[in-house]
C-alpha positions in Angstrom: 204.2 182.7 103.4 200.6 182.9 102.1 198.8 185.1 99.6 197.0 185.3 96.3 198.1 185.7 92.6 196.0 187.8 90.3 195.9 189.0 86.7 197.6 192.4 86.6 195.0 193.7 84.2 191.7 192.2 85.1 192.4 191.6 88.8 191.0 188.1 88.6 192.7 185.3 90.5 195.0 183.0 88.5 194.8 179.3 88.8 197.8 176.9 88.6 200.5 179.5 88.9 203.9 177.8 89.6 205.5 179.2 92.8 209.1 178.1 93.4 211.4 178.8 96.3 214.7 179.3 94.6 216.5 179.0 97.9 215.3 175.6 99.1 213.7 174.3 95.9 210.3 173.8 97.4 207.3 174.6 95.2 203.6 174.8 95.0 200.8 176.1 92.8 197.8 178.3 93.3 194.3 176.9 93.7 191.2 177.9 91.7 190.8 181.0 93.9 194.5 182.0 93.3 195.6 181.3 96.8 199.0 179.7 97.7 201.0 178.7 100.8 204.7 178.0 100.8 207.4 177.3 103.5 210.0 180.1 103.4 212.7 181.8 105.4 213.4 185.5 105.6 215.0 186.7 102.4 214.2 183.6 100.3 213.8 184.4 96.6 210.4 183.3 95.3 209.5 182.9 91.7 205.9 183.2 90.3 205.3 182.0 86.8 202.4 181.0 84.4 202.4 180.4 80.7 201.3 183.5 78.9 202.5 185.9 81.7 205.6 187.6 82.7 207.5 185.9 85.6 207.7 187.8 88.8 210.3 187.3 91.6 209.9 188.4 95.2 211.8 188.2 98.5 210.0 186.2 101.1 208.8 187.5 104.5 207.7 184.6 106.8 204.2 185.0 108.2 203.2 187.6 105.7 200.4 187.6 103.1 201.6 188.7 99.7 199.4 189.6 96.7 201.3 189.1 93.5 200.2 190.6 90.1 201.3 188.8 86.9 201.0 190.8 83.7 200.1 189.1 80.4 202.7 188.8 77.7 202.1 191.1 74.8 203.5 189.7 71.5 203.9 191.9 68.4 203.5 189.7 65.3 205.2 190.4 62.0 202.9 191.4 59.2 202.5 188.9 56.4 200.7 189.2 53.1 199.5 185.8 51.9 199.4 184.8 48.3 197.9 181.6 46.9 200.6 179.0 46.4 199.2 176.6 43.9 200.7 173.2 43.4 201.8 172.1 39.9 198.7 170.0 39.6 196.4 172.9 40.4 198.3 175.2 37.9 198.1 172.6 35.2 194.4 171.8 35.8 193.6 175.6 35.8 195.5 176.1 32.5 193.8 173.1 30.8 190.3 174.3 32.0 191.0 177.8 30.6 192.3 176.4 27.3 189.3 174.1 26.8 186.7 176.4 28.4 184.6 176.5 25.3 184.3 172.7 24.9 183.8 172.2 28.6 181.0 174.8 28.8 179.0 173.5 25.9 175.6 172.2 27.1 172.9 170.3 25.4 169.7 172.1 24.4 167.0 171.3 26.9 163.3 171.3 26.1 161.4 174.3 27.4 157.7 175.2 27.7 156.1 178.4 26.4 152.9 179.9 25.2 151.9 179.3 21.6 150.4 182.0 19.4 147.0 180.3 19.4 146.9 180.2 23.2 148.2 176.7 23.7 151.4 175.4 25.1 154.5 175.2 22.9 157.5 173.0 23.5 160.8 174.3 22.1 164.1 172.6 21.9 162.6 169.1 21.9 163.6 168.2 18.3 166.7 170.3 18.5 167.9 168.6 21.6 167.3 165.1 20.1 169.1 166.0 16.9 171.9 167.5 18.8 172.3 164.4 21.0 172.6 162.3 17.8 175.0 164.6 16.1 178.7 163.8 15.7 179.8 167.1 17.3 177.7 166.3 20.4 179.2 162.9 20.7 182.7 164.2 20.2 182.1 166.9 22.9 180.7 164.4 25.3 183.7 162.1 24.8 186.1 165.0 25.2 184.5 165.9 28.5 184.8 162.3 29.7 188.4 162.1 28.7 189.2 165.5 30.2 187.7 164.5 33.5 189.6 161.2 33.5 192.8 163.0 32.7 192.4 165.6 35.5 191.6 162.8 38.0 194.7 160.8 36.9 196.9 163.8 37.2 195.7 164.2 40.8 196.3 160.5 41.5 199.9 160.9 40.2 200.5 163.7 42.8 199.9 161.2 45.6 200.6 157.7 44.2 204.2 158.5 43.1 207.0 156.1 42.0 209.2 157.7 44.6 206.8 156.8 47.4 206.3 153.3 46.2 210.0 152.8 45.9 210.6 153.9 49.5 207.9 151.5 50.8 208.6 148.5 48.6 212.1 148.9 47.4 210.9 148.3 43.8 212.5 150.1 40.8 212.6 149.9 37.1 210.3 147.4 35.4 209.2 145.9 38.7 208.1 149.3 39.9 206.1 149.9 36.7 204.5 146.5 36.8 203.5 146.9 40.4 201.9 150.3 39.9 200.1 149.1 36.8 198.8 146.0 38.6 197.5 148.1 41.5 196.1 151.3 40.1 194.6 153.8 42.6 191.0 155.0 42.5 190.5 158.7 42.3 188.0 158.7 45.2 190.6 157.0 47.5 193.4 159.3 46.4 191.1 162.3 47.4 190.0 160.9 50.8 193.0 158.9 52.1 195.4 160.4 54.6 199.1 160.0 54.1 199.1 157.1 56.6 196.2 155.3 54.8 198.0 155.8 51.5 201.1 154.1 52.8 199.1 151.3 54.4 197.3 150.7 51.1 200.7 150.4 49.2 202.1 148.0 51.9 199.0 145.9 51.7 199.3 145.6 47.9 203.0 145.0 48.3 202.4 141.9 50.5 199.8 140.6 48.0 202.2 141.2 45.1 205.0 139.2 46.8 202.7 136.2 47.1 201.9 136.3 43.4 204.4 138.5 41.4 203.5 139.4 37.9 206.1 138.1 35.3 208.1 140.8 33.6 208.0 141.1 29.8 211.1 139.7 28.2 213.1 142.6 26.8 216.2 142.1 24.6 219.4 143.7 26.0 222.4 144.9 24.2 224.1 141.4 24.1 221.0 139.7 22.7 220.3 137.9 25.9 216.8 138.2 27.6 216.2 139.8 31.0 
């Protein structure tokens, strides 16, 4: 049996349609022009299938040419309304930025050029900017911004470089875990750029280095007065 398989809507030939003789289990596929040829006997049940289309089954007639139309599947999707799902880190960062918005938005006075009353050029803000830069409030504000930035970055690092993850990879716990993480702190830029796999490889690499030269734990008195 020969023929062609076409798209039931556009009429264009379909390539790589699977054609299966359910009676003798022989099969073939259509070529780029949609044509096929398959050994059959009278009454054999033939299946035509292609991903994205409804399957069609026909009864074979040897020596005939059969054009088969496959119709695309139509899928009705459920309607969803998406809302932003912020992580605890994002919520905390946004709350801190809102709380300290005044301090974070304070900027230094910059010198500007203008026209003087006598026709010359006047410079404003030059002395004010210098004085401001030397003032205690400016220095405190600058220090605050630096600390704020450092704190936000560390909070992000803590979302990726977690004790739970380190324990899974190294088996460390307690004081050993704390010592390891303090010995090998993570850079913010790496925490931002690294994939999960790269992050795990970084921990494993430091773990191997740590085993070669473990840091001694601080001696802490226990309940019996002995040291551990």
